[in-house]
N, CA, C, O and the ligand as a Tripos MOL2 file, in Angstrom:
@<TRIPOS>MOLECULE
protein
  253   251    64     0     0
PROTEIN
NO_CHARGES

@<TRIPOS>ATOM
      1 N          -6.4440   10.1710    5.2480 N.3       1 MET1
      2 CA         -6.7260    8.8890    4.6070 C.3       1 MET1
      3 C          -5.6320    7.8980    4.9860 C.2       1 MET1
      4 O          -4.4390    8.1950    4.9100 O.2       1 MET1
      5 N          -6.0600    6.7520    5.3830 N.am      2 GLU2
      6 CA         -5.1090    5.7240    5.7710 C.3       2 GLU2
      7 C          -4.5800    5.0080    4.5310 C.2       2 GLU2
      8 O          -5.3390    4.6230    3.6410 O.2       2 GLU2
      9 N          -3.2820    4.8440    4.4980 N.am      3 ILE3
     10 CA         -2.6820    4.1570    3.3660 C.3       3 ILE3
     11 C          -2.2980    2.7500    3.7860 C.2       3 ILE3
     12 O          -1.5250    2.5540    4.7240 O.2       3 ILE3
     13 N          -2.8430    1.7850    3.0870 N.am      4 LYS4
     14 CA         -2.5240    0.3980    3.3980 C.3       4 LYS4
     15 C          -1.3750   -0.0580    2.5330 C.2       4 LYS4
     16 O          -1.4950   -0.1820    1.3140 O.2       4 LYS4
     17 N          -0.2650   -0.3020    3.1850 N.am      5 VAL5
     18 CA          0.8940   -0.8130    2.4540 C.3       5 VAL5
     19 C           0.7030   -2.3000    2.2280 C.2       5 VAL5
     20 O           0.3840   -3.0490    3.1520 O.2       5 VAL5
     21 N           0.8950   -2.7000    1.0310 N.am      6 ARG6
     22 CA          0.6470   -4.0890    0.6680 C.3       6 ARG6
     23 C           1.9300   -4.7710    0.2050 C.2       6 ARG6
     24 O           2.7930   -4.1650   -0.4290 O.2       6 ARG6
     25 N           2.0180   -6.0210    0.5390 N.am      7 CYS7
     26 CA          3.1840   -6.8130    0.1480 C.3       7 CYS7
     27 C           3.2250   -6.9370   -1.3710 C.2       7 CYS7
     28 O           2.2220   -7.2600   -2.0070 O.2       7 CYS7
     29 N           4.4090   -6.6720   -1.9480 N.am      8 ALA8
     30 CA          4.5400   -6.7350   -3.4020 C.3       8 ALA8
     31 C           4.5160   -8.1780   -3.8970 C.2       8 ALA8
     32 O           4.2470   -8.4340   -5.0700 O.2       8 ALA8
     33 N           4.7950   -9.1090   -3.0050 N.am      9 ARG9
     34 CA          4.9030  -10.5100   -3.4020 C.3       9 ARG9
     35 C           3.5520  -11.2190   -3.3620 C.2       9 ARG9
     36 O           3.1310  -11.8150   -4.3530 O.2       9 ARG9
     37 N           2.8650  -11.1540   -2.1990 N.am     10 CYS10
     38 CA          1.6210  -11.9180   -2.0600 C.3      10 CYS10
     39 C           0.3930  -11.0120   -2.0560 C.2      10 CYS10
     40 O          -0.7360  -11.4980   -2.1180 O.2      10 CYS10
     41 N           0.6080   -9.6980   -1.9830 N.am     11 GLY11
     42 CA         -0.5210   -8.7790   -2.0120 C.3      11 GLY11
     43 C          -1.2120   -8.6390   -0.6720 C.2      11 GLY11
     44 O          -2.2170   -7.9370   -0.5650 O.2      11 GLY11
     45 N          -0.6870   -9.3000    0.3560 N.am     12 GLY12
     46 CA         -1.2900   -9.2270    1.6820 C.3      12 GLY12
     47 C          -0.9880   -7.9070    2.3690 C.2      12 GLY12
     48 O          -0.0020   -7.2410    2.0550 O.2      12 GLY12
     49 N          -1.8470   -7.5370    3.3090 N.am     13 THR13
     50 CA         -1.6380   -6.2840    4.0370 C.3      13 THR13
     51 C          -1.0590   -6.5420    5.4170 C.2      13 THR13
     52 O          -0.9620   -5.6340    6.2430 O.2      13 THR13
     53 N          -0.6800   -7.7750    5.6570 N.am     14 ASN14
     54 CA         -0.1040   -8.1400    6.9440 C.3      14 ASN14
     55 C           1.3930   -7.8400    6.9390 C.2      14 ASN14
     56 O           2.2360   -8.7310    7.0490 O.2      14 ASN14
     57 N           1.6860   -6.5480    6.8060 N.am     15 VAL15
     58 CA          3.0670   -6.1060    6.6360 C.3      15 VAL15
     59 C           3.5090   -5.3700    7.8880 C.2      15 VAL15
     60 O           2.8250   -4.4690    8.3720 O.2      15 VAL15
     61 N           4.6490   -5.7620    8.3980 N.am     16 ARG16
     62 CA          5.1410   -5.1080    9.6000 C.3      16 ARG16
     63 C           5.9970   -3.8970    9.2390 C.2      16 ARG16
     64 O           6.9600   -3.9990    8.4790 O.2      16 ARG16
     65 N           5.6260   -2.7610    9.7960 N.am     17 LEU17
     66 CA          6.3590   -1.5320    9.5140 C.3      17 LEU17
     67 C           7.2670   -1.1960   10.6930 C.2      17 LEU17
     68 O           6.8560   -1.3010   11.8480 O.2      17 LEU17
     69 N           8.4770   -0.8000   10.4040 N.am     18 PRO18
     70 CA          9.3690   -0.3690   11.4840 C.3      18 PRO18
     71 C           8.8770    0.9180   12.1190 C.2      18 PRO18
     72 O           8.1030    1.6600   11.5150 O.2      18 PRO18
     73 N           9.3210    1.1800   13.3270 N.am     19 GLU19
     74 CA          8.8180    2.3500   14.0590 C.3      19 GLU19
     75 C           9.1830    3.6580   13.3780 C.2      19 GLU19
     76 O           8.3570    4.5610   13.2450 O.2      19 GLU19
     77 N          10.4310    3.7420   12.9520 N.am     20 LYS20
     78 CA         10.8600    4.9620   12.2700 C.3      20 LYS20
     79 C          10.8460    4.7160   10.7780 C.2      20 LYS20
     80 O          11.7980    4.1830   10.2070 O.2      20 LYS20
     81 N           9.7400    5.1170   10.1540 N.am     21 LEU21
     82 CA          9.5720    4.8390    8.7370 C.3      21 LEU21
     83 C          10.3150    5.8360    7.8810 C.2      21 LEU21
     84 O          10.1760    7.0490    8.0440 O.2      21 LEU21
     85 N          11.1050    5.3090    6.9690 N.am     22 LYS22
     86 CA         11.7420    6.1370    5.9510 C.3      22 LYS22
     87 C          11.4230    5.5260    4.6130 C.2      22 LYS22
     88 O          10.9940    4.3760    4.5170 O.2      22 LYS22
     89 N          11.6370    6.3110    3.5860 N.am     23 GLU23
     90 CA         11.3400    5.8200    2.2340 C.3      23 GLU23
     91 C          12.1160    4.5420    1.9290 C.2      23 GLU23
     92 O          11.6280    3.6580    1.2250 O.2      23 GLU23
     93 N          13.3320    4.4570    2.4710 N.am     24 ASN24
     94 CA         14.1460    3.2880    2.1510 C.3      24 ASN24
     95 C          14.1480    2.2480    3.2680 C.2      24 ASN24
     96 O          14.9860    1.3460    3.2850 O.2      24 ASN24
     97 N          13.1960    2.3800    4.2040 N.am     25 SER25
     98 CA         13.0540    1.3570    5.2330 C.3      25 SER25
     99 C          12.6030    0.0560    4.5920 C.2      25 SER25
    100 O          11.8020    0.0530    3.6570 O.2      25 SER25
    101 N          13.1190   -1.0340    5.1000 N.am     26 ILE26
    102 CA         12.7000   -2.3430    4.5890 C.3      26 ILE26
    103 C          11.5290   -2.8270    5.4400 C.2      26 ILE26
    104 O          11.6310   -2.9170    6.6640 O.2      26 ILE26
    105 N          10.4340   -3.1320    4.7860 N.am     27 VAL27
    106 CA          9.2810   -3.6650    5.4930 C.3      27 VAL27
    107 C           9.1540   -5.1500    5.1590 C.2      27 VAL27
    108 O           9.4280   -5.5840    4.0400 O.2      27 VAL27
    109 N           8.7330   -5.9070    6.1580 N.am     28 ALA28
    110 CA          8.6590   -7.3580    5.9850 C.3      28 ALA28
    111 C           7.2150   -7.8260    6.0640 C.2      28 ALA28
    112 O           6.4580   -7.4200    6.9450 O.2      28 ALA28
    113 N           6.8500   -8.6920    5.1180 N.am     29 CYS29
    114 CA          5.5140   -9.2620    5.1040 C.3      29 CYS29
    115 C           5.4420  -10.4050    6.1080 C.2      29 CYS29
    116 O           6.3160  -11.2720    6.1410 O.2      29 CYS29
    117 N           4.3980  -10.4000    6.9200 N.am     30 GLN30
    118 CA          4.2330  -11.4310    7.9360 C.3      30 GLN30
    119 C           3.6900  -12.7230    7.3400 C.2      30 GLN30
    120 O           3.8260  -13.7900    7.9400 O.2      30 GLN30
    121 N           3.0830  -12.6330    6.1770 N.am     31 SER31
    122 CA          2.4510  -13.8090    5.5830 C.3      31 SER31
    123 C           3.4270  -14.6390    4.7620 C.2      31 SER31
    124 O           3.4960  -15.8570    4.9310 O.2      31 SER31
    125 N           4.1850  -13.9950    3.8730 N.am     32 CYS32
    126 CA          5.0340  -14.7720    2.9720 C.3      32 CYS32
    127 C           6.5110  -14.5230    3.2130 C.2      32 CYS32
    128 O           7.3560  -15.2010    2.6290 O.2      32 CYS32
    129 N           6.8340  -13.5590    4.0660 N.am     33 GLY33
    130 CA          8.2430  -13.2910    4.3500 C.3      33 GLY33
    131 C           8.9040  -12.3990    3.3170 C.2      33 GLY33
    132 O          10.1100  -12.1590    3.3780 O.2      33 GLY33
    133 N           8.1170  -11.9050    2.3650 N.am     34 GLY34
    134 CA          8.6740  -11.0190    1.3490 C.3      34 GLY34
    135 C           9.0780   -9.6810    1.9410 C.2      34 GLY34
    136 O           8.4650   -9.2050    2.8970 O.2      34 GLY34
    137 N          10.0960   -9.0840    1.3810 N.am     35 ARG35
    138 CA         10.5500   -7.7870    1.8590 C.3      35 ARG35
    139 C          10.5360   -6.7800    0.7320 C.2      35 ARG35
    140 O          10.7400   -7.1170   -0.4340 O.2      35 ARG35
    141 N          10.2930   -5.5450    1.1030 N.am     36 GLY36
    142 CA         10.3160   -4.4960    0.0920 C.3      36 GLY36
    143 C          10.6110   -3.1660    0.7340 C.2      36 GLY36
    144 O          10.5100   -3.0200    1.9520 O.2      36 GLY36
    145 N          10.9720   -2.2000   -0.0730 N.am     37 LYS37
    146 CA         11.2300   -0.8670    0.4450 C.3      37 LYS37
    147 C           9.9150   -0.1290    0.6450 C.2      37 LYS37
    148 O           9.0270   -0.1480   -0.2080 O.2      37 LYS37
    149 N           9.8210    0.5200    1.7990 N.am     38 TYR38
    150 CA          8.5870    1.2110    2.1460 C.3      38 TYR38
    151 C           8.1970    2.2370    1.0840 C.2      38 TYR38
    152 O           7.0260    2.3550    0.7230 O.2      38 TYR38
    153 N           9.1820    2.9710    0.5910 N.am     39 GLY39
    154 CA          8.8960    4.0120   -0.4030 C.3      39 GLY39
    155 C           8.1740    3.4560   -1.6250 C.2      39 GLY39
    156 O           7.2100    4.0440   -2.1150 O.2      39 GLY39
    157 N           8.6540    2.3150   -2.1060 N.am     40 ALA40
    158 CA          8.0680    1.7050   -3.2990 C.3      40 ALA40
    159 C           6.6670    1.1850   -2.9960 C.2      40 ALA40
    160 O           5.7490    1.3630   -3.7960 O.2      40 ALA40
    161 N           6.5040    0.5450   -1.8400 N.am     41 LEU41
    162 CA          5.1990   -0.0130   -1.4780 C.3      41 LEU41
    163 C           4.1890    1.1040   -1.2270 C.2      41 LEU41
    164 O           3.0080    0.9770   -1.5490 O.2      41 LEU41
    165 N           4.6720    2.1910   -0.6510 N.am     42 LYS42
    166 CA          3.7860    3.3190   -0.3690 C.3      42 LYS42
    167 C           3.2930    3.9480   -1.6700 C.2      42 LYS42
    168 O           2.1200    4.2960   -1.8020 O.2      42 LYS42
    169 N           4.2020    4.0860   -2.6200 N.am     43 ALA43
    170 CA          3.8330    4.6560   -3.9150 C.3      43 ALA43
    171 C           2.7430    3.8050   -4.5640 C.2      43 ALA43
    172 O           1.7850    4.3280   -5.1330 O.2      43 ALA43
    173 N           2.9050    2.4870   -4.4680 N.am     44 GLN44
    174 CA          1.9280    1.5560   -5.0140 C.3      44 GLN44
    175 C           0.5850    1.7150   -4.3020 C.2      44 GLN44
    176 O          -0.4680    1.7400   -4.9390 O.2      44 GLN44
    177 N           0.6380    1.8220   -2.9660 N.am     45 ALA45
    178 CA         -0.5780    1.9610   -2.1740 C.3      45 ALA45
    179 C          -1.3000    3.2550   -2.5250 C.2      45 ALA45
    180 O          -2.5280    3.2880   -2.6010 O.2      45 ALA45
    181 N          -0.5330    4.3170   -2.7380 N.am     46 LEU46
    182 CA         -1.1260    5.6070   -3.0750 C.3      46 LEU46
    183 C          -1.8310    5.5460   -4.4190 C.2      46 LEU46
    184 O          -2.9260    6.0830   -4.5870 O.2      46 LEU46
    185 N          -1.1920    4.8850   -5.3690 N.am     47 THR47
    186 CA         -1.7860    4.7350   -6.6920 C.3      47 THR47
    187 C          -3.1090    3.9790   -6.5900 C.2      47 THR47
    188 O          -4.0990    4.3430   -7.2230 O.2      47 THR47
    189 N          -3.1050    2.9210   -5.7810 N.am     48 GLU48
    190 CA         -4.3260    2.1330   -5.5960 C.3      48 GLU48
    191 C          -5.4200    2.9510   -4.9440 C.2      48 GLU48
    192 O          -6.5710    2.9220   -5.3800 O.2      48 GLU48
    193 N          -5.0590    3.6870   -3.8920 N.am     49 ALA49
    194 CA         -6.0300    4.5000   -3.1650 C.3      49 ALA49
    195 C          -6.6300    5.5400   -4.0890 C.2      49 ALA49
    196 O          -7.8290    5.8150   -4.0340 O.2      49 ALA49
    197 N          -5.7960    6.1170   -4.9370 N.am     50 GLU50
    198 CA         -6.2350    7.1250   -5.8800 C.3      50 GLU50
    199 C          -7.2270    6.5240   -6.8690 C.2      50 GLU50
    200 O          -8.2650    7.1150   -7.1660 O.2      50 GLU50
    201 N          -6.8910    5.3410   -7.3720 N.am     51 GLY51
    202 CA         -7.7550    4.6570   -8.3140 C.3      51 GLY51
    203 C          -9.1140    4.3610   -7.6960 C.2      51 GLY51
    204 O         -10.1510    4.5130   -8.3410 O.2      51 GLY51
    205 N          -9.0930    3.9410   -6.4440 N.am     52 LEU52
    206 CA        -10.3190    3.6280   -5.7200 C.3      52 LEU52
    207 C         -11.1730    4.8850   -5.5690 C.2      52 LEU52
    208 O         -12.3850    4.8640   -5.7830 O.2      52 LEU52
    209 N         -10.5120    5.9730   -5.1990 N.am     53 PHE53
    210 CA        -11.1930    7.2380   -4.9960 C.3      53 PHE53
    211 C         -11.8150    7.7340   -6.2930 C.2      53 PHE53
    212 O         -12.9710    8.1570   -6.3200 O.2      53 PHE53
    213 N         -11.0340    7.6760   -7.3690 N.am     54 MET54
    214 CA        -11.5380    8.1310   -8.6540 C.3      54 MET54
    215 C         -12.6980    7.2480   -9.1080 C.2      54 MET54
    216 O         -13.6680    7.7350   -9.6900 O.2      54 MET54
    217 N         -12.5930    5.9550   -8.8400 N.am     55 GLY55
    218 CA        -13.6660    5.0420   -9.1970 C.3      55 GLY55
    219 C         -14.9570    5.4100   -8.4930 C.2      55 GLY55
    220 O         -16.0330    5.3790   -9.0910 O.2      55 GLY55
    221 N         -14.8440    5.7590   -7.2180 N.am     56 LYS56
    222 CA        -16.0320    6.1380   -6.4520 C.3      56 LYS56
    223 C         -16.6270    7.4240   -6.9840 C.2      56 LYS56
    224 O         -17.8470    7.5650   -7.0720 O.2      56 LYS56
    225 N         -15.7620    8.3620   -7.3380 N.am     57 LEU57
    226 CA        -16.2300    9.6270   -7.9070 C.3      57 LEU57
    227 C         -16.9850    9.3650   -9.2010 C.2      57 LEU57
    228 O         -18.0410    9.9460   -9.4520 O.2      57 LEU57
    229 N         -16.4310    8.4850  -10.0090 N.am     58 GLY58
    230 CA        -17.0550    8.1380  -11.2810 C.3      58 GLY58
    231 C         -18.4510    7.5940  -11.0890 C.2      58 GLY58
    232 O         -19.3680    7.9070  -11.8490 O.2      58 GLY58
    233 N         -18.6030    6.7720  -10.0560 N.am     59 GLU59
    234 CA        -19.9240    6.2040   -9.7730 C.3      59 GLU59
    235 C         -20.9150    7.2770   -9.3690 C.2      59 GLU59
    236 O         -22.0940    7.2150   -9.7170 O.2      59 GLU59
    237 N         -20.4260    8.2580   -8.6340 N.am     60 LEU60
    238 CA        -21.2910    9.3630   -8.1990 C.3      60 LEU60
    239 C         -21.8490   10.1120   -9.3990 C.2      60 LEU60
    240 O         -23.0200   10.4900   -9.4230 O.2      60 LEU60
    241 N         -20.9970   10.3180  -10.3880 N.am     61 TYR61
    242 CA        -21.3990   11.1160  -11.5250 C.3      61 TYR61
    243 C         -22.2690   10.3490  -12.5050 C.2      61 TYR61
    244 O         -22.9470   10.9400  -13.3450 O.2      61 TYR61
    245 N         -22.2450    9.0400  -12.3920 N.am     62 LYS62
    246 CA        -23.0210    8.2090  -13.3150 C.3      62 LYS62
    247 C         -24.5240    8.3890  -13.1310 C.2      62 LYS62
    248 O         -25.2970    8.3580  -14.0890 O.2      62 LYS62
    249 N         -24.9170    8.5790  -11.8650 N.am     63 HIS63
    250 CA        -26.3390    8.6050  -11.5760 C.3      63 HIS63
    251 C         -26.9900    9.9580  -11.8710 C.2      63 HIS63
    252 O         -28.1940   10.1210  -11.6710 O.2      63 HIS63
    253 ZN          3.6720  -11.2430    1.3660 Zn       64 ZN64
@<TRIPOS>BOND
     1     1     2 1
     2     2     3 1
     3     3     4 2
     4     3     5 am
     5     5     6 1
     6     6     7 1
     7     7     8 2
     8     7     9 am
     9     9    10 1
    10    10    11 1
    11    11    12 2
    12    11    13 am
    13    13    14 1
    14    14    15 1
    15    15    16 2
    16    15    17 am
    17    17    18 1
    18    18    19 1
    19    19    20 2
    20    19    21 am
    21    21    22 1
    22    22    23 1
    23    23    24 2
    24    23    25 am
    25    25    26 1
    26    26    27 1
    27    27    28 2
    28    27    29 am
    29    29    30 1
    30    30    31 1
    31    31    32 2
    32    31    33 am
    33    33    34 1
    34    34    35 1
    35    35    36 2
    36    35    37 am
    37    37    38 1
    38    38    39 1
    39    39    40 2
    40    39    41 am
    41    41    42 1
    42    42    43 1
    43    43    44 2
    44    43    45 am
    45    45    46 1
    46    46    47 1
    47    47    48 2
    48    47    49 am
    49    49    50 1
    50    50    51 1
    51    51    52 2
    52    51    53 am
    53    53    54 1
    54    54    55 1
    55    55    56 2
    56    55    57 am
    57    57    58 1
    58    58    59 1
    59    59    60 2
    60    59    61 am
    61    61    62 1
    62    62    63 1
    63    63    64 2
    64    63    65 am
    65    65    66 1
    66    66    67 1
    67    67    68 2
    68    67    69 am
    69    69    70 1
    70    70    71 1
    71    71    72 2
    72    71    73 am
    73    73    74 1
    74    74    75 1
    75    75    76 2
    76    75    77 am
    77    77    78 1
    78    78    79 1
    79    79    80 2
    80    79    81 am
    81    81    82 1
    82    82    83 1
    83    83    84 2
    84    83    85 am
    85    85    86 1
    86    86    87 1
    87    87    88 2
    88    87    89 am
    89    89    90 1
    90    90    91 1
    91    91    92 2
    92    91    93 am
    93    93    94 1
    94    94    95 1
    95    95    96 2
    96    95    97 am
    97    97    98 1
    98    98    99 1
    99    99   100 2
   100    99   101 am
   101   101   102 1
   102   102   103 1
   103   103   104 2
   104   103   105 am
   105   105   106 1
   106   106   107 1
   107   107   108 2
   108   107   109 am
   109   109   110 1
   110   110   111 1
   111   111   112 2
   112   111   113 am
   113   113   114 1
   114   114   115 1
   115   115   116 2
   116   115   117 am
   117   117   118 1
   118   118   119 1
   119   119   120 2
   120   119   121 am
   121   121   122 1
   122   122   123 1
   123   123   124 2
   124   123   125 am
   125   125   126 1
   126   126   127 1
   127   127   128 2
   128   127   129 am
   129   129   130 1
   130   130   131 1
   131   131   132 2
   132   131   133 am
   133   133   134 1
   134   134   135 1
   135   135   136 2
   136   135   137 am
   137   137   138 1
   138   138   139 1
   139   139   140 2
   140   139   141 am
   141   141   142 1
   142   142   143 1
   143   143   144 2
   144   143   145 am
   145   145   146 1
   146   146   147 1
   147   147   148 2
   148   147   149 am
   149   149   150 1
   150   150   151 1
   151   151   152 2
   152   151   153 am
   153   153   154 1
   154   154   155 1
   155   155   156 2
   156   155   157 am
   157   157   158 1
   158   158   159 1
   159   159   160 2
   160   159   161 am
   161   161   162 1
   162   162   163 1
   163   163   164 2
   164   163   165 am
   165   165   166 1
   166   166   167 1
   167   167   168 2
   168   167   169 am
   169   169   170 1
   170   170   171 1
   171   171   172 2
   172   171   173 am
   173   173   174 1
   174   174   175 1
   175   175   176 2
   176   175   177 am
   177   177   178 1
   178   178   179 1
   179   179   180 2
   180   179   181 am
   181   181   182 1
   182   182   183 1
   183   183   184 2
   184   183   185 am
   185   185   186 1
   186   186   187 1
   187   187   188 2
   188   187   189 am
   189   189   190 1
   190   190   191 1
   191   191   192 2
   192   191   193 am
   193   193   194 1
   194   194   195 1
   195   195   196 2
   196   195   197 am
   197   197   198 1
   198   198   199 1
   199   199   200 2
   200   199   201 am
   201   201   202 1
   202   202   203 1
   203   203   204 2
   204   203   205 am
   205   205   206 1
   206   206   207 1
   207   207   208 2
   208   207   209 am
   209   209   210 1
   210   210   211 1
   211   211   212 2
   212   211   213 am
   213   213   214 1
   214   214   215 1
   215   215   216 2
   216   215   217 am
   217   217   218 1
   218   218   219 1
   219   219   220 2
   220   219   221 am
   221   221   222 1
   222   222   223 1
   223   223   224 2
   224   223   225 am
   225   225   226 1
   226   226   227 1
   227   227   228 2
   228   227   229 am
   229   229   230 1
   230   230   231 1
   231   231   232 2
   232   231   233 am
   233   233   234 1
   234   234   235 1
   235   235   236 2
   236   235   237 am
   237   237   238 1
   238   238   239 1
   239   239   240 2
   240   239   241 am
   241   241   242 1
   242   242   243 1
   243   243   244 2
   244   243   245 am
   245   245   246 1
   246   246   247 1
   247   247   248 2
   248   247   249 am
   249   249   250 1
   250   250   251 1
   251   251   252 2
@<TRIPOS>SUBSTRUCTURE
     1 MET1         2 RESIDUE 1 A MET
     2 GLU2         6 RESIDUE 1 A GLU
     3 ILE3        10 RESIDUE 1 A ILE
     4 LYS4        14 RESIDUE 1 A LYS
     5 VAL5        18 RESIDUE 1 A VAL
     6 ARG6        22 RESIDUE 1 A ARG
     7 CYS7        26 RESIDUE 1 A CYS
     8 ALA8        30 RESIDUE 1 A ALA
     9 ARG9        34 RESIDUE 1 A ARG
    10 CYS10       38 RESIDUE 1 A CYS
    11 GLY11       42 RESIDUE 1 A GLY
    12 GLY12       46 RESIDUE 1 A GLY
    13 THR13       50 RESIDUE 1 A THR
    14 ASN14       54 RESIDUE 1 A ASN
    15 VAL15       58 RESIDUE 1 A VAL
    16 ARG16       62 RESIDUE 1 A ARG
    17 LEU17       66 RESIDUE 1 A LEU
    18 PRO18       70 RESIDUE 1 A PRO
    19 GLU19       74 RESIDUE 1 A GLU
    20 LYS20       78 RESIDUE 1 A LYS
    21 LEU21       82 RESIDUE 1 A LEU
    22 LYS22       86 RESIDUE 1 A LYS
    23 GLU23       90 RESIDUE 1 A GLU
    24 ASN24       94 RESIDUE 1 A ASN
    25 SER25       98 RESIDUE 1 A SER
    26 ILE26      102 RESIDUE 1 A ILE
    27 VAL27      106 RESIDUE 1 A VAL
    28 ALA28      110 RESIDUE 1 A ALA
    29 CYS29      114 RESIDUE 1 A CYS
    30 GLN30      118 RESIDUE 1 A GLN
    31 SER31      122 RESIDUE 1 A SER
    32 CYS32      126 RESIDUE 1 A CYS
    33 GLY33      130 RESIDUE 1 A GLY
    34 GLY34      134 RESIDUE 1 A GLY
    35 ARG35      138 RESIDUE 1 A ARG
    36 GLY36      142 RESIDUE 1 A GLY
    37 LYS37      146 RESIDUE 1 A LYS
    38 TYR38      150 RESIDUE 1 A TYR
    39 GLY39      154 RESIDUE 1 A GLY
    40 ALA40      158 RESIDUE 1 A ALA
    41 LEU41      162 RESIDUE 1 A LEU
    42 LYS42      166 RESIDUE 1 A LYS
    43 ALA43      170 RESIDUE 1 A ALA
    44 GLN44      174 RESIDUE 1 A GLN
    45 ALA45      178 RESIDUE 1 A ALA
    46 LEU46      182 RESIDUE 1 A LEU
    47 THR47      186 RESIDUE 1 A THR
    48 GLU48      190 RESIDUE 1 A GLU
    49 ALA49      194 RESIDUE 1 A ALA
    50 GLU50      198 RESIDUE 1 A GLU
    51 GLY51      202 RESIDUE 1 A GLY
    52 LEU52      206 RESIDUE 1 A LEU
    53 PHE53      210 RESIDUE 1 A PHE
    54 MET54      214 RESIDUE 1 A MET
    55 GLY55      218 RESIDUE 1 A GLY
    56 LYS56      222 RESIDUE 1 A LYS
    57 LEU57      226 RESIDUE 1 A LEU
    58 GLY58      230 RESIDUE 1 A GLY
    59 GLU59      234 RESIDUE 1 A GLU
    60 LEU60      238 RESIDUE 1 A LEU
    61 TYR61      242 RESIDUE 1 A TYR
    62 LYS62      246 RESIDUE 1 A LYS
    63 HIS63      250 RESIDUE 1 A HIS
    64 ZN64       253 GROUP 0 **** ****
């Protein structure tokens, strides 16, 4: 599953990732210039992906 890292400031996905990604790598947003630590943004992205997945599962069971 692809994880989309999103800018914590503007919510955009136009975020440039360094080649050697570490949890404490600083990633820079191309849209607003906001910076954040990859580890924190990744955790946020994972939570979102999980929520999306669970939401889809919920819809499956509804019918
Ligand atoms: Zn941004």
